[in-house]
C-alpha positions as CSV (number, residue, x, y, z in Angstrom):
1,M,-2.8,-27.2,17.3
2,P,-5.6,-24.7,17.9
3,D,-5.1,-21.0,17.3
4,L,-3.8,-19.1,20.3
5,I,-2.0,-15.8,20.6
6,L,0.6,-15.4,23.3
7,L,1.3,-11.7,23.8
8,D,3.7,-9.7,26.0
9,L,2.7,-6.2,27.0
10,N,6.2,-4.9,26.8
11,M,7.2,-4.9,23.2
12,P,9.3,-2.5,21.0
13,K,7.6,0.1,18.8
14,I,4.0,-0.8,19.9
15,N,2.9,-1.9,23.4
16,G,0.9,-5.0,23.9
17,L,-2.3,-3.2,24.8
18,E,-2.2,-1.3,21.5
19,F,-1.5,-4.5,19.6
20,L,-4.4,-6.3,21.5
21,S,-6.7,-3.4,20.4
22,I,-5.6,-3.9,16.8
23,I,-6.2,-7.7,17.0
24,R,-9.7,-7.2,18.4
25,K,-10.6,-4.8,15.5
26,N,-9.5,-7.3,12.9
27,I,-12.3,-9.6,11.8
28,Q,-9.9,-12.6,11.1
29,L,-8.1,-12.3,14.4
30,K,-10.7,-11.0,16.9
31,Y,-11.9,-14.3,18.1
32,I,-8.5,-16.0,18.5
33,P,-7.9,-16.5,22.2
34,T,-5.2,-14.3,23.5
35,V,-3.1,-15.0,26.6
36,I,-1.0,-12.2,28.1
37,L,2.5,-13.3,29.3
38,T,4.1,-10.3,30.9
39,S,6.2,-9.0,33.8
40,S,3.5,-6.5,34.7
41,N,1.3,-7.3,37.7
42,D,-0.3,-3.8,37.6
43,H,-4.0,-4.1,38.3
44,K,-4.7,-1.4,35.6
45,D,-2.9,-3.6,32.9
46,V,-4.9,-6.7,34.0
47,S,-8.2,-4.8,33.9
48,E,-7.5,-3.2,30.5
49,C,-6.6,-6.6,29.0
50,H,-9.7,-8.2,30.4
51,Q,-11.8,-5.3,28.9
52,L,-10.3,-6.2,25.6
53,G,-11.4,-9.8,25.9
54,I,-8.2,-11.8,26.8
55,A,-8.5,-15.5,27.6
56,G,-5.8,-15.3,30.3
57,Y,-3.2,-13.2,32.0
58,L,0.1,-14.7,33.4
59,V,2.9,-12.8,35.1
60,K,6.2,-14.2,33.9
61,P,8.3,-15.9,36.5
62,L,11.9,-14.6,36.9
63,K,13.7,-17.9,36.3
64,F,13.8,-19.1,32.7
65,A,13.0,-22.7,33.7
66,D,9.9,-21.5,35.5
67,Y,9.0,-19.3,32.5
68,S,9.4,-22.2,30.1
69,E,7.2,-24.4,32.3
70,S,4.5,-21.7,32.5
71,I,4.4,-21.5,28.7
72,K,4.2,-25.3,28.4
73,T,1.4,-25.3,30.9
74,V,-0.6,-22.7,29.0
75,L,-0.1,-24.6,25.7
76,D,-1.0,-27.9,27.2
77,Y,-4.1,-26.4,28.8
78,W,-5.2,-24.8,25.6
79,C,-4.6,-27.9,23.5
80,F,-6.6,-30.0,25.9
81,N,-9.3,-27.4,26.2
82,E,-9.7,-27.1,22.4
83,F,-9.6,-30.9,22.1
84,V,-12.4,-31.3,24.6
85,Q,-14.6,-28.8,22.8
86,A,-14.1,-30.2,19.3
């Protein structure tokens, strides 16, 4: 499976934007595609994430089954995308 970081913006101790900034400064992690999975649909959050070079932004659905399906879709897409590029 190709490298992919799934990141929530709402985390304890450090928020996702801070963590994303740390990832982007780390030479070993900075080029790993990062997809944001979060409850925030705030345009400011979306914009800040894109400025930090995210590969995608997905607002979490309220129902667990829909959330689970969203994650499966992201992973399926990314695996297919990486396979096609290889």
